[in-house]
N, C-alpha and C positions, 0 to 999 in steps of 0.2 A: 503494499500500500504504499502508494506517494506520501511524501510529508508535503507541509505547506512553503515551507522554504528554502531545506536543502533534498536535492535529489537521492542522497541516501546519506543513511547513518551509519558510522564504521565504528561499534561500538566494542572496546578492549574486552577480552578475555583474560582475567588475571590469572597469575601464578598462583594458585589458593595455597601452596605450600609456604610461599614466601608471604603472603596474606596471614596466614595463620601465624607464623613467627612474628608479625609485628604483632598482632592483635595479642598474643602471650604475652609479650614486652609491654603491653599497656594502653597500645596504641587504640584508638576509637575505630569500628569498622571502615567510616569513610576515611580517614585519615592513612589507614592502613592500605585501604586500595587505591587512594590517589599517589603515595609513596612508592608502590610496586609498580604503577605507570609510569610513575618518573624516574623509573630506574635505580629505586633507593631500596634495596633489598636485604636488609639487615639495621637491627637495632642500632648497631655501631653508626653505621652509614649515616642512618637518619641523625641520630647525635652529632656527628661531625657537621652535617649539611645544615641543622638548625641551630650548630651554637654560633650565635652571632654578636661577639664580642669584641671591641675594639681594638683588643690585643692580638685578635687575627688578621690585623691591615698590615701590608708587605711594607718594608722600610723604603720611602722615595726615592732615597738616593740609591735605589736599583734601577731607577727610571735612567736612560740615556741622558748625558750632558745635564743632571741636574746638579752636581757638584759647580760645573761652570757657570750656571745661571744664579746659584746662591753666592758666590764668591763675588759673582758681579755687581749684584743688589747691595749685599753687605759693604762692597767698594763706592756703590753710589750713595749709599746710606752716610759713610763716612767723610766723602767730600760733598755733602749735601745738594748732590744732583737731584733734579727732578725727573721723575721716571713717568712715563706715559703707560697706561694700560690700555690695550686695543682689544675692543672686545667684537661681538658680532649681537646682532637686534632678535635673535630668537630666544627662548627661555635657557637655552644652555648658557649660550652666550652670555645672557645678560647676569645671571647667576654668578659663572664663572667670572665676570668681571666684579661684582661684588664682593668674592671671597679674595681676589687678589687684594682689591683696592684696602679691604678693611686689614688684611695682614700686612700692607705696606705702611697704613696707617698707624698700625699698633706698635710698629718698629722705627716709628718717627722719620719713615721714607717719605719725602714730599712726593706726591704723585696726582696727575690728572688722568681724564680718561677719555674716549672716543669711540663711539659707536657708530658705525655707518649709518647714513640713511638708506633704508630699503629700496625707495623709488629712486631717489637721485645717485647714489653711491654703489648700490648692488652690494653683492658679498665681498667680504675678504677686505684686504687692506688695499688702499688707492694712492697715487702719486700725489694728488692735492692735498689729502689729508697729511701725508707724509712731510711736504713740504710745510704746511700750516704747522705742524708739531714742531718742525725744527726751527721755526721762527719764533717761536714760544719759547726757545733754548731748550727742548728736551734733546739728549743725548743718550738716552735708552728707552727703548719701547718692549714691553712684554705682550705679546700678542696673547688672548686665550679664545679658544675654542676656532681658530682658525690660523691660516699662513702655512701649515706643511706643504703647500703648492705655490707659493709667492716668490718663486724665483727673481723674476724681474723686479718684484717692489722692494724685495729684501737687498738686493743690488742696487737700487737708487737709493736707499736708506742708508747704505753704507757711504755711498758716496756723497751725500750730505752729514757725512761724521756722525750718524747715529748708529748704535749696535743695538740687534735685533734678538730678544730671545723667544723663541717661538712655543707655546703650551698648546696642544691640539690633540683631537684624538682621531680625525678623520684619515680616512684612506691615503696613504702616501705616493708617490709615483717614485719611481726606480730610485732616481736623484733628488736629494734633498737641497733645499735653498741653503746658501752660503751665509745662513746665519751664526751668531755667537754660539747658540745652543739651541736644539733642536728637540723638546722635552713630548715625546710621543711615544705611548705604550705599541703602536702599530708600525712604528720604523721598522723597516727589513731586519735592523741588526739588532733590535732590542731584546733583551733576554729577561723582561719584568713577566712576572709569573701571570700577570692577568691582563690581557688585552682590551678588556669591555668597558673601561671607564669613560664616562662622558666629558666632555670637554670640562666642565666643573668638578668633575673627579679629579683631572690632571691639575687643574687650580689648586683643589683642596692638597694635592701632594705637594705643590710647590709651597704652600702655607705651612705643611707641616715640617717641610725641609727647614723654612726660615723659623718656624717657632720652637725647632728642635724636637719635635715629637707631636700626637697626634691630639694630646687632650685640649689643649687650647682652642685648636682650628674646631674640632669638635662643638665646645662650649659656645663657640662664637657664631657657627655657622653651620651647624649638622641641618638644620632645615632648609637653608640654603641649597646644600650639596643635594639633599633629595630631589626638594623639586627640579631642579636642573636634570638630574639622573632620568625621573621618572618621566619628564616632559620629553626628552629626546629618545624615550623608547629603548633605552639600553638594558641589556640582559640584566634579568634579577638573579645573578649567580655571583659566585665570587666575592671580591670585595665590594659588589655594590648593593650584595644584599645585608651585608653590615650599616654600610653607608644611609641604605634607605631605612632600615630599621631603627637606627640611631636618629635619624632626621623627624622619624613620624613621630618618635616618642617624644621629640622636642616640639615639635608643632601641635601637639595634643597637650601635652602638660603647661609649655612656657613659650608661645610662638613669639616672634618678634613681632614690632609695632605695627609693621607693614603688612606681615601674614595674618594676623590677629584683626586688624581693620580690613583687610580685604574679606576674608571669612564674615566678619558681619555685615558687610554690606552686599554680600551675597547672600546673606539671611540664612547661614549655615547652621546655626546653633551651636550647642556645647557637646556636639557629638565628636566620637575619638577621629582624629584625622588618619584617613587611609592613603591607599597609593591612588584608589577611584577618586579621593577628595582631591588629589592633587593633579590627575588626568582630567579630571571633567570640570573641575571649579576653580582651582587655582590657576594650573598652566594656563588656560586659553586666555586668561586676565592678562597674565603677565606676558603672553605672546602675542596679545591685541596691542600692545604700545608698539611694537617693533611692526606690527603689519598695515596697519590703518593711521599712525601717529609715528612719536621719534621714541625708541626704545629707552631712552633717559627717563621717561616717566617712569618705568615698571624699576629701573636701578636705582632710583631715587627714592623710591617706596621700599625695597629691601635695605637701606642704608639710614634711614631718616630715623632720629631719636625724636621725634616732635610729634604727639600723639595727634594734634589738629592736622598738620601736615599730612601724615599716614591718612588719617581719613579722608580730606581732599582729593588725595590722589588715588585712594582706593575707587571714590565716586566717578575719579576721571576714568580709570581702566575698565570699569564696567560700563560705562558709557562707550569707551571703545570698542569694547567685547560683542555689542550690540550692536554697534555699526559695522561691524568685523563680519557678524552674523549675516546682516542683510547683504553686504556686499558679496560674501561667498554665495549664497543663495541665487542671486542675480546671475552669477557667472556659471553656478552649475546648471541653472537651466536653459542658458545661454549654450553652453556646453555641450549637453545630453543633445541637441538636435544638430550637433555636428558628428555625433557617434556612429561610427561604421562597425558593427559586431563581426563582420566578415574579417577584420583586419585583427593580427594577432595582439598590436597595440595601439593604444590612442595617443596620437600627436594633435592635441589641440592648440588652436592660437586665436587671439582676439586684440582687436585697438581697444584701449582705454580700458582693458583689464587692470586693476590693480596688482603689481607684482606681490604686494604683499600676503594675498590670500591663495596665490596659485600654489602652495605647497599642500595647503589643506584640502584645496578642490582636487588635486592630484589624487590625495590621499582617498577622499570620499570617493571619488569615480573610480580608483583601483579597487577599492572594497565591492564596490557594486558590480561592477564588471570583470572582475576577476583576470584582470591583466595589467601588461604594464601602462603607465598613464603618465603623460608628458604634457604639462601646460606652458604655455609660453604667452607672455604680455607683450603686445608690440608697441613699442615707444618710440617713435622716431623711425630711424635707422637701426633702432637695436630690438634685440628679443631677449626677454629674460624670463627664462624657464625654471620651473620645478619638475622632479620627476618622483613618483611611486610607484614600488611594485611589491606583492605578497612574497611571492614564491616565484622560482625557475629562473630569475637572472640576477645578475650582478650589475646595478646601475653605473657605477662608477667605472667598471672594468667596460662596460658598452660606450660608456662616451669617451673612455680614451681613445677607443679603436676609432670615433670620429672626431678627435681632438682638431682634425685640420679643418671643420665645416665651423669649429668654437673658438670663442675669444676666451674661455676658461670655463671652469666645470669643479666639481669637487662634492663631498659627501660620503654616503655609507652603500653598502650594498643594495639596502631597499629603499634609499632617501637621498636625492641628490639633488643639486642645483645647476644651473648652465646659464652662460650668456653666449650669444650669437649675432651677428650680423642678421638684419632682418631678409636680407637678399640670399640667406643663406638655407632658410627655413623649409622649402620644396624640396632641396636636397636633403636636407638632415632629416624630415620627416621618410623619405624614401630609404637611406641609410638605416634607420632604425628599424623601419618596418622587414627590411632585408636581414638585419642582424636577430630579428625574433620571430622570422619566418618559422621555424623549427618550434616554437612554444603551441602547445593544444591547450584549447580550453573550453568550456560545455560544460561537464559534470559538477555539481557541488556538494561536497563530502562535510558534514560535521562528524569531527572526533568526538565521541564519546568516551569518557575515562571508564565509567563502569554501570552496569544494571545494578540497581540498589533496592531494598527494602524499605519503604515508606517509614516502617519504624524508627530508621536510623535520622530520620530526618528531623532532628528535635534540635536545643536548644544546645545540648551536650556535645551532640554532632558538629554543629557550627562553629562552636568555639572550639572543637579539637581541629578542625580546618583552618580557623584564624591563628592558630597556635602555628600552623605551617607558613605564613604570611611573611613577608610580602609575595605577592604574586606578578608577574608580569613576563615579559619575553624570557623566553629561557625557563620558566618556569609558570606556566600559563594557569589561570584561575581554573578550577574543577567545571566539568560538565558530566551531569548525571543523567539517567533515565529510569522512571518508574512506568512501568508497563499496567496498563488495564484498568486504568483511573476513570472516573466518570464527573460529569460537570453537575457542579448543584447549583453557581450562581453565575451569572455575567453580569457586570456592570461596567457600563461603557465610561471611559475617561479621556479629557482632553477632546472634547466635542465629538467623540467618536474614532478618535485616532489610534486609541489605546484600549486595551479591555484590563480591567480587574477580573481574575477569576477564584472560584472555590472548587477544588475536584475535593472526590473522595474516592480514597482508595482503601480496601478491607475493613471499612468503619473508620476509618482516621481522615481529618480534615486536613487537609492541604490549603494553604491560601497563595496566590500567584498572582505577579502582574506580566503582561505580555505589551509590550511597546511598539508603535508602529504595525500592531496588526488588528482588525477589526472581523473576522471571521474564525471557524472552527470546522474541521472536517465533518463530514454530516454522518458520523457514526456514534453509538451510545458508549461504545469504549475507545479510550484514545491511551496512546502512549506519548509521554511528555519527556522532552530535552530540557533540562534545566541548570543553572548557577544557584546553589541555595544561598541566601542571604541572611544576614541580622538587620531588620529596619529599627534604628533607633527613634522613637516618636514618644514624645513629652514624658521623659525619662523610664520609658520601659524599653526592652529588648523583644519585638515581635518578631518571630520564623515567616519567612519569604520565599518564593521561589520568583527567580526572575525567568521566565521561559524564553528560550531559544529557538524550541522547535516543537511542531505536534503534528504526529501522525497517528490514521486509522490505526487502532491497535488487531493485530493478528498478524502472521507473515514475519518474514523477515526483515530488520532494520539496517 
């Protein structure tokens, strides 16, 4: 029987011997099945994975060029040089800028910052900004979340008499820029134990090296580091699990003035701050500044120590986010009219599309149409674009093959940015389609972690799952299925766009919500695929299922 959203469900069949061992070690049936599904097959392995103490962070001096960078910054402090922190306009770049600024200020190193304007300057270092910084007396630049492909700009900075320290986490080309230091765990010659750090994670490592340990940086900026790491969709494994966990604790117990004001403005209440809070409430508002305004607004919010200013900036960011959503929806509707599903990738462009929302538009279209999406915003003779892909292709490697058609590019395997002459767009589209020709799309498959008994879906089970958090890339949220439920109540939500549902399974009530759906299969018995959640409402913890898909019961899933 077909489901409403996915063509097929792939329900994992657990190794029950492993599950039994984990249950005997004290893990709840839900937690035991999820751990087995994630490849953690013993209590010892589970304990090692879930031990998220800061003592597990690696020595920052294991990163290439870290000592060179620290020595140069200490020299700047000794001779009272003014240092420029050169950031990026997304949430990762803004948080990384904030972390380095705070560290330099704490160490009495004079600093200024520069974050490019997305519409005017585009991504990364640019020559006009370098000349301006030199006129302001800058002799040392520290980049954050950018710079590892900026060969020409670094050479220009050197000619202007400025040293450049690059801290970045993006994919590197075969040859690195000739900077004083290039701190990047993805360097081909790096032996650093973990290469999944966000830009803010690398900035945090620089701060640790400057402070002489992790304790002060965590106290000063744990929430900021978690924010940038989650916003940039970094894997929730290795050091990132520690950094995210510490940051979420800090944002729940004692958030910075800026984050506290932003949560208040978003009417979040007193609920614990989770990865979803960051991903869907905080990060979009931080990102909105760089998308429809100036990223400096978000940076000031993260650094301010004035409550009134924090409230003012939070209101501004929420207004920017509303504007961003409106622009994003306008472009998506326009772009959908250009979609050709016979093509293995979507290469879409338009005049007067704001470059600030290209990335999020590409992400939404890639999720919907399940293929790589390239969105280019045309402005005069230039095209500024963003690309997103879920699986099947490495975007930076693809763009590297097409570098002769581009002015610049960079990013990750599944998220990248590029600039190109407008006149090259037809050739670029043809080349992208040729590179993607071997990709196949069509069938949509939902990965389900386990079929479970409904009696396990209680607050004890959900607390056991929460103990395995944080979830995210590399350690995704669980998806379970219960078969043979009946519907006892349907309540339309959002003007009929969503549904609140009550199911019965063997006499047990299951409350659920299903977003962006307003119909059910015509069958008395249903199978449901869902994520279990705890809904914090007026000081109470309520069990809720977030429905992913529903199908008629019977037959194989």
